[in-house]
N, C-alpha and C positions, 0 to 999 in steps of 0.2 A: 885665231887669238888663243894664246896660251890660257890655260887654266890658273895658272899663276898670277898672271895680269889680272884677272878677273878678282880673284880671291884679295889680291894686293888692293885693288880699287874700293873693295868692301871693308877691308882693315882700316884704309885710309879715311873712309867716310865715317866710319864708327870711331875710329881716333879724334876725328875731328870734331864729332858731337861729344864725346866725352869731354873732350878738352875745354869745349865751349861751356857745357854745363858745370864741370868742375871750376872754371873762371869764374861763372856768374854766381856760383853757390859758395864760393870760397872754399870748395873741397879739393885741397891740393892732392889728395891720393886719387881721386877720379880724374884730375887735371894730369896727372903724371902717367896714370894709365892710358889715359887718352893720346899723349905724347909718343908713348912706348908702340900703341897700336899703330899710330901713324907712321912711324919708322919702320915697323914690321912691314907695313903696306908698302911703303915706298921701296924696301928692298925685294919683297916679292914682286912687285911690278917690274922692277930691273931685272930680276931674273926672267920673269916670263918673256920680257922683250928680248934678251938676249936669246933665250930659245926660239923665240918667233926669227929673230935675225938669221941664226944658224940654220932653221928650217927653211926659210926662204934662199939662203944661199945654197943649200945642198939641193933644193927642188929644181933651181935653173940650170943645174950641170946635169 
């Protein structure tokens, strides 16, 4: 598993927490930061998945 996938999962979890806290408290700044963190995590996770797929493809040859 690529480190980007791990980092992405952490960012997504952190973002989900910030989004929920911001929503519950009415703090739009925290909520927006949470959405940004979730998006960043999704991107990192996708990048890590692509690296894993490439690594798997090259290992099989």
